[in-house]
ChimeraX commands (.cxc) that place a marker at each C-alpha (Angstrom):
marker #1 position -44.42,-24.53,21.27 radius 0.5
marker #1 position -40.37,-24.21,19.94 radius 0.5
marker #1 position -39.91,-20.61,20.93 radius 0.5
marker #1 position -41.58,-21.78,24.57 radius 0.5
marker #1 position -38.73,-24.37,25.06 radius 0.5
marker #1 position -36.43,-21.95,24.04 radius 0.5
marker #1 position -36.77,-19.29,25.67 radius 0.5
marker #1 position -37.03,-21.51,28.57 radius 0.5
marker #1 position -33.56,-23.38,27.71 radius 0.5
marker #1 position -32.19,-19.85,27.82 radius 0.5
marker #1 position -33.23,-18.72,30.36 radius 0.5
marker #1 position -32.06,-21.65,32.04 radius 0.5
marker #1 position -28.30,-21.49,31.09 radius 0.5
marker #1 position -28.52,-18.23,31.97 radius 0.5
marker #1 position -28.76,-18.58,35.08 radius 0.5
marker #1 position -27.00,-21.95,35.46 radius 0.5
marker #1 position -23.86,-19.88,33.98 radius 0.5
marker #1 position -24.45,-16.91,36.46 radius 0.5
marker #1 position -23.90,-20.04,39.70 radius 0.5
marker #1 position -20.67,-21.69,37.74 radius 0.5
marker #1 position -19.23,-17.96,37.14 radius 0.5
marker #1 position -20.28,-17.30,40.91 radius 0.5
marker #1 position -19.16,-20.33,42.43 radius 0.5
marker #1 position -15.64,-19.95,40.67 radius 0.5
marker #1 position -15.37,-16.21,41.77 radius 0.5
marker #1 position -16.45,-17.02,45.04 radius 0.5
marker #1 position -15.58,-20.27,46.39 radius 0.5
marker #1 position -12.79,-20.83,48.83 radius 0.5
marker #1 position -10.94,-23.62,47.52 radius 0.5
marker #1 position -10.93,-22.23,44.22 radius 0.5
marker #1 position -10.25,-18.31,45.13 radius 0.5
marker #1 position -7.36,-19.84,47.29 radius 0.5
marker #1 position -5.82,-21.20,44.12 radius 0.5
marker #1 position -7.12,-18.88,40.90 radius 0.5
marker #1 position -9.04,-15.59,42.52 radius 0.5
marker #1 position -10.16,-14.34,38.95 radius 0.5
marker #1 position -11.38,-11.50,41.01 radius 0.5
marker #1 position -8.11,-10.48,42.66 radius 0.5
marker #1 position -6.49,-10.97,39.39 radius 0.5
marker #1 position -8.80,-8.57,37.11 radius 0.5
marker #1 position -8.38,-6.04,40.07 radius 0.5
marker #1 position -4.37,-5.89,39.83 radius 0.5
marker #1 position -4.77,-5.16,35.86 radius 0.5
marker #1 position -7.08,-2.63,36.85 radius 0.5
marker #1 position -5.28,-1.10,39.38 radius 0.5
marker #1 position -2.06,-1.15,37.37 radius 0.5
marker #1 position -4.27,0.72,34.36 radius 0.5
marker #1 position -6.18,3.09,35.89 radius 0.5
marker #1 position -2.87,3.98,37.48 radius 0.5
marker #1 position -1.35,5.05,34.03 radius 0.5
marker #1 position -4.49,6.78,33.25 radius 0.5
marker #1 position -3.80,8.60,36.75 radius 0.5
marker #1 position -0.54,9.02,35.97 radius 0.5
marker #1 position -1.22,10.70,32.57 radius 0.5
marker #1 position -3.84,12.88,34.47 radius 0.5
marker #1 position -1.76,13.98,37.33 radius 0.5
marker #1 position 0.87,15.45,34.93 radius 0.5
marker #1 position -1.83,17.98,34.36 radius 0.5
marker #1 position -3.22,18.26,37.11 radius 0.5
marker #1 position 0.03,18.06,39.54 radius 0.5
marker #1 position -1.33,15.77,42.24 radius 0.5
marker #1 position 1.76,13.61,43.87 radius 0.5
marker #1 position 0.32,9.70,43.07 radius 0.5
marker #1 position 1.72,6.17,44.36 radius 0.5
marker #1 position 0.83,2.82,43.87 radius 0.5
marker #1 position 1.96,-0.53,45.68 radius 0.5
marker #1 position 0.04,-3.11,44.55 radius 0.5
marker #1 position -4.04,-2.61,44.67 radius 0.5
marker #1 position -3.30,0.58,46.42 radius 0.5
marker #1 position -2.92,3.95,44.94 radius 0.5
marker #1 position -3.22,7.09,46.72 radius 0.5
marker #1 position -2.39,10.63,46.73 radius 0.5
marker #1 position -1.27,12.25,50.07 radius 0.5
marker #1 position -3.49,11.16,52.62 radius 0.5
marker #1 position -6.22,9.77,50.01 radius 0.5
marker #1 position -6.14,5.77,49.11 radius 0.5
marker #1 position -8.15,3.74,47.08 radius 0.5
marker #1 position -8.05,-0.33,47.39 radius 0.5
marker #1 position -9.02,-1.62,44.20 radius 0.5
marker #1 position -10.61,-4.62,46.00 radius 0.5
marker #1 position -11.89,-8.14,43.96 radius 0.5
marker #1 position -15.38,-6.78,44.31 radius 0.5
marker #1 position -14.78,-3.96,41.80 radius 0.5
marker #1 position -12.50,-5.69,39.22 radius 0.5
marker #1 position -15.24,-5.41,37.36 radius 0.5
marker #1 position -15.74,-10.03,37.68 radius 0.5
marker #1 position -19.52,-9.54,38.11 radius 0.5
marker #1 position -20.80,-7.16,35.38 radius 0.5
marker #1 position -18.43,-9.22,33.17 radius 0.5
marker #1 position -19.78,-12.52,34.48 radius 0.5
marker #1 position -23.35,-11.57,34.11 radius 0.5
marker #1 position -22.67,-9.98,30.20 radius 0.5
marker #1 position -20.38,-13.66,29.77 radius 0.5
marker #1 position -23.44,-15.34,30.92 radius 0.5
marker #1 position -25.85,-13.47,28.59 radius 0.5
marker #1 position -24.02,-13.90,25.55 radius 0.5
marker #1 position -23.16,-17.41,26.26 radius 0.5
marker #1 position -27.11,-18.39,26.81 radius 0.5
marker #1 position -28.43,-16.65,24.03 radius 0.5
marker #1 position -29.03,-18.94,20.56 radius 0.5
marker #1 position -26.42,-17.74,18.40 radius 0.5
marker #1 position -23.25,-19.54,16.12 radius 0.5
marker #1 position -19.88,-19.95,18.56 radius 0.5
marker #1 position -18.34,-17.66,16.34 radius 0.5
marker #1 position -20.87,-14.45,17.28 radius 0.5
marker #1 position -20.71,-16.25,20.91 radius 0.5
marker #1 position -16.77,-15.23,20.60 radius 0.5
marker #1 position -17.50,-11.95,18.55 radius 0.5
marker #1 position -19.30,-11.02,21.94 radius 0.5
marker #1 position -17.27,-12.48,24.32 radius 0.5
marker #1 position -14.22,-10.61,23.11 radius 0.5
marker #1 position -16.22,-7.51,22.87 radius 0.5
marker #1 position -17.62,-7.46,26.16 radius 0.5
marker #1 position -14.69,-8.24,28.09 radius 0.5
marker #1 position -12.80,-5.51,26.55 radius 0.5
marker #1 position -15.04,-2.73,26.69 radius 0.5
marker #1 position -16.29,-3.73,30.39 radius 0.5
marker #1 position -12.64,-3.81,31.72 radius 0.5
marker #1 position -11.75,-0.28,29.69 radius 0.5
marker #1 position -14.47,0.90,31.36 radius 0.5
marker #1 position -13.63,-0.08,34.76 radius 0.5
marker #1 position -10.59,1.11,34.41 radius 0.5
marker #1 position -12.09,4.99,34.14 radius 0.5
marker #1 position -14.53,3.61,36.39 radius 0.5
marker #1 position -11.64,3.27,39.24 radius 0.5
marker #1 position -10.03,6.54,37.56 radius 0.5
marker #1 position -12.84,8.95,38.01 radius 0.5
marker #1 position -13.40,7.37,41.55 radius 0.5
marker #1 position -10.04,8.08,42.46 radius 0.5
marker #1 position -10.64,11.71,41.12 radius 0.5
marker #1 position -13.41,12.37,42.68 radius 0.5
marker #1 position -12.22,10.89,45.82 radius 0.5
marker #1 position -9.52,13.06,45.83 radius 0.5
marker #1 position -11.20,16.23,45.05 radius 0.5
marker #1 position -14.89,15.71,46.66 radius 0.5
marker #1 position -14.34,13.22,49.09 radius 0.5
marker #1 position -17.44,14.18,50.74 radius 0.5
marker #1 position -19.29,12.64,47.56 radius 0.5
marker #1 position -16.98,9.61,47.25 radius 0.5
marker #1 position -18.73,6.98,49.03 radius 0.5
marker #1 position -22.14,7.40,47.06 radius 0.5
marker #1 position -20.22,7.88,43.73 radius 0.5
marker #1 position -18.66,4.49,44.71 radius 0.5
marker #1 position -21.85,2.61,45.33 radius 0.5
marker #1 position -24.69,4.43,43.46 radius 0.5
marker #1 position -23.20,5.76,40.71 radius 0.5
marker #1 position -20.24,3.67,39.46 radius 0.5
marker #1 position -21.56,0.31,40.43 radius 0.5
marker #1 position -24.53,0.58,38.40 radius 0.5
marker #1 position -23.03,2.13,35.27 radius 0.5
marker #1 position -20.53,-0.85,34.15 radius 0.5
marker #1 position -23.59,-2.43,34.79 radius 0.5
marker #1 position -25.94,-0.69,32.59 radius 0.5
marker #1 position -22.93,-0.19,29.93 radius 0.5
marker #1 position -22.47,-4.57,30.53 radius 0.5
marker #1 position -26.40,-4.56,29.67 radius 0.5
marker #1 position -26.55,-1.71,26.57 radius 0.5
marker #1 position -23.48,-3.85,25.33 radius 0.5
marker #1 position -25.27,-7.12,25.26 radius 0.5
marker #1 position -28.20,-5.65,23.73 radius 0.5
marker #1 position -25.93,-3.66,20.86 radius 0.5
marker #1 position -24.20,-7.39,20.64 radius 0.5
marker #1 position -27.74,-9.21,20.51 radius 0.5
marker #1 position -29.44,-6.81,17.69 radius 0.5
marker #1 position -26.06,-6.18,15.54 radius 0.5
marker #1 position -23.95,-9.49,15.64 radius 0.5
marker #1 position -25.79,-12.32,16.97 radius 0.5
marker #1 position -26.87,-14.54,14.46 radius 0.5
marker #1 position -29.67,-16.54,16.33 radius 0.5
marker #1 position -31.59,-18.91,14.82 radius 0.5
marker #1 position -34.77,-17.36,13.78 radius 0.5
marker #1 position -38.21,-19.95,14.11 radius 0.5
marker link #1:1,2 radius 0.2
marker link #1:2,3 radius 0.2
marker link #1:3,4 radius 0.2
marker link #1:4,5 radius 0.2
marker link #1:5,6 radius 0.2
marker link #1:6,7 radius 0.2
marker link #1:7,8 radius 0.2
marker link #1:8,9 radius 0.2
marker link #1:9,10 radius 0.2
marker link #1:10,11 radius 0.2
marker link #1:11,12 radius 0.2
marker link #1:12,13 radius 0.2
marker link #1:13,14 radius 0.2
marker link #1:14,15 radius 0.2
marker link #1:15,16 radius 0.2
marker link #1:16,17 radius 0.2
marker link #1:17,18 radius 0.2
marker link #1:18,19 radius 0.2
marker link #1:19,20 radius 0.2
marker link #1:20,21 radius 0.2
marker link #1:21,22 radius 0.2
marker link #1:22,23 radius 0.2
marker link #1:23,24 radius 0.2
marker link #1:24,25 radius 0.2
marker link #1:25,26 radius 0.2
marker link #1:26,27 radius 0.2
marker link #1:27,28 radius 0.2
marker link #1:28,29 radius 0.2
marker link #1:29,30 radius 0.2
marker link #1:30,31 radius 0.2
marker link #1:31,32 radius 0.2
marker link #1:32,33 radius 0.2
marker link #1:33,34 radius 0.2
marker link #1:34,35 radius 0.2
marker link #1:35,36 radius 0.2
marker link #1:36,37 radius 0.2
marker link #1:37,38 radius 0.2
marker link #1:38,39 radius 0.2
marker link #1:39,40 radius 0.2
marker link #1:40,41 radius 0.2
marker link #1:41,42 radius 0.2
marker link #1:42,43 radius 0.2
marker link #1:43,44 radius 0.2
marker link #1:44,45 radius 0.2
marker link #1:45,46 radius 0.2
marker link #1:46,47 radius 0.2
marker link #1:47,48 radius 0.2
marker link #1:48,49 radius 0.2
marker link #1:49,50 radius 0.2
marker link #1:50,51 radius 0.2
marker link #1:51,52 radius 0.2
marker link #1:52,53 radius 0.2
marker link #1:53,54 radius 0.2
marker link #1:54,55 radius 0.2
marker link #1:55,56 radius 0.2
marker link #1:56,57 radius 0.2
marker link #1:57,58 radius 0.2
marker link #1:58,59 radius 0.2
marker link #1:59,60 radius 0.2
marker link #1:60,61 radius 0.2
marker link #1:61,62 radius 0.2
marker link #1:62,63 radius 0.2
marker link #1:63,64 radius 0.2
marker link #1:64,65 radius 0.2
marker link #1:65,66 radius 0.2
marker link #1:66,67 radius 0.2
marker link #1:67,68 radius 0.2
marker link #1:68,69 radius 0.2
marker link #1:69,70 radius 0.2
marker link #1:70,71 radius 0.2
marker link #1:71,72 radius 0.2
marker link #1:72,73 radius 0.2
marker link #1:73,74 radius 0.2
marker link #1:74,75 radius 0.2
marker link #1:75,76 radius 0.2
marker link #1:76,77 radius 0.2
marker link #1:77,78 radius 0.2
marker link #1:78,79 radius 0.2
marker link #1:79,80 radius 0.2
marker link #1:80,81 radius 0.2
marker link #1:81,82 radius 0.2
marker link #1:82,83 radius 0.2
marker link #1:83,84 radius 0.2
marker link #1:84,85 radius 0.2
marker link #1:85,86 radius 0.2
marker link #1:86,87 radius 0.2
marker link #1:87,88 radius 0.2
marker link #1:88,89 radius 0.2
marker link #1:89,90 radius 0.2
marker link #1:90,91 radius 0.2
marker link #1:91,92 radius 0.2
marker link #1:92,93 radius 0.2
marker link #1:93,94 radius 0.2
marker link #1:94,95 radius 0.2
marker link #1:95,96 radius 0.2
marker link #1:96,97 radius 0.2
marker link #1:97,98 radius 0.2
marker link #1:98,99 radius 0.2
marker link #1:99,100 radius 0.2
marker link #1:100,101 radius 0.2
marker link #1:101,102 radius 0.2
marker link #1:102,103 radius 0.2
marker link #1:103,104 radius 0.2
marker link #1:104,105 radius 0.2
marker link #1:105,106 radius 0.2
marker link #1:106,107 radius 0.2
marker link #1:107,108 radius 0.2
marker link #1:108,109 radius 0.2
marker link #1:109,110 radius 0.2
marker link #1:110,111 radius 0.2
marker link #1:111,112 radius 0.2
marker link #1:112,113 radius 0.2
marker link #1:113,114 radius 0.2
marker link #1:114,115 radius 0.2
marker link #1:115,116 radius 0.2
marker link #1:116,117 radius 0.2
marker link #1:117,118 radius 0.2
marker link #1:118,119 radius 0.2
marker link #1:119,120 radius 0.2
marker link #1:120,121 radius 0.2
marker link #1:121,122 radius 0.2
marker link #1:122,123 radius 0.2
marker link #1:123,124 radius 0.2
marker link #1:124,125 radius 0.2
marker link #1:125,126 radius 0.2
marker link #1:126,127 radius 0.2
marker link #1:127,128 radius 0.2
marker link #1:128,129 radius 0.2
marker link #1:129,130 radius 0.2
marker link #1:130,131 radius 0.2
marker link #1:131,132 radius 0.2
marker link #1:132,133 radius 0.2
marker link #1:133,134 radius 0.2
marker link #1:134,135 radius 0.2
marker link #1:135,136 radius 0.2
marker link #1:136,137 radius 0.2
marker link #1:137,138 radius 0.2
marker link #1:138,139 radius 0.2
marker link #1:139,140 radius 0.2
marker link #1:140,141 radius 0.2
marker link #1:141,142 radius 0.2
marker link #1:142,143 radius 0.2
marker link #1:143,144 radius 0.2
marker link #1:144,145 radius 0.2
marker link #1:145,146 radius 0.2
marker link #1:146,147 radius 0.2
marker link #1:147,148 radius 0.2
marker link #1:148,149 radius 0.2
marker link #1:149,150 radius 0.2
marker link #1:150,151 radius 0.2
marker link #1:151,152 radius 0.2
marker link #1:152,153 radius 0.2
marker link #1:153,154 radius 0.2
marker link #1:154,155 radius 0.2
marker link #1:155,156 radius 0.2
marker link #1:156,157 radius 0.2
marker link #1:157,158 radius 0.2
marker link #1:158,159 radius 0.2
marker link #1:159,160 radius 0.2
marker link #1:160,161 radius 0.2
marker link #1:161,162 radius 0.2
marker link #1:162,163 radius 0.2
marker link #1:163,164 radius 0.2
marker link #1:164,165 radius 0.2
marker link #1:165,166 radius 0.2
marker link #1:166,167 radius 0.2
marker link #1:167,168 radius 0.2
marker link #1:168,169 radius 0.2
marker link #1:169,170 radius 0.2
marker link #1:170,171 radius 0.2
marker link #1:171,172 radius 0.2
view
């Protein structure tokens, strides 16, 4: 019976944390004062621009950036808050925090996840920019169906890695 209670607690905690994180990401009064998604979008755009500047040295395309908008010639992308990685990070963090592990393990998991998901998102944005620049006809489908799913799959795989390697959950 203890394992059923613990499972219910973990699932309930996970769902509650998802609601709390999404509340902070979407509720107007909070977003008006502290927009986490927009902040992460600015960081992702800035770091992706650095990656693309390096690639442009070899590929020879012009590159410009203003805020979260990056472009080359007539092609531009805007790294919107929805493209910031905030949602996969929130889901991942909810899973880590809900899992019955020590706080030290949760700290390792949270740090690992935020870092890896941010890096994956930077390469996602950079790759999507290059796809849009050179293969514009597949940009939309790649962005909507492949790239978003890829970041979510990375978040799930990362959580499984953390849960099996670093989370020292209490045993029955």
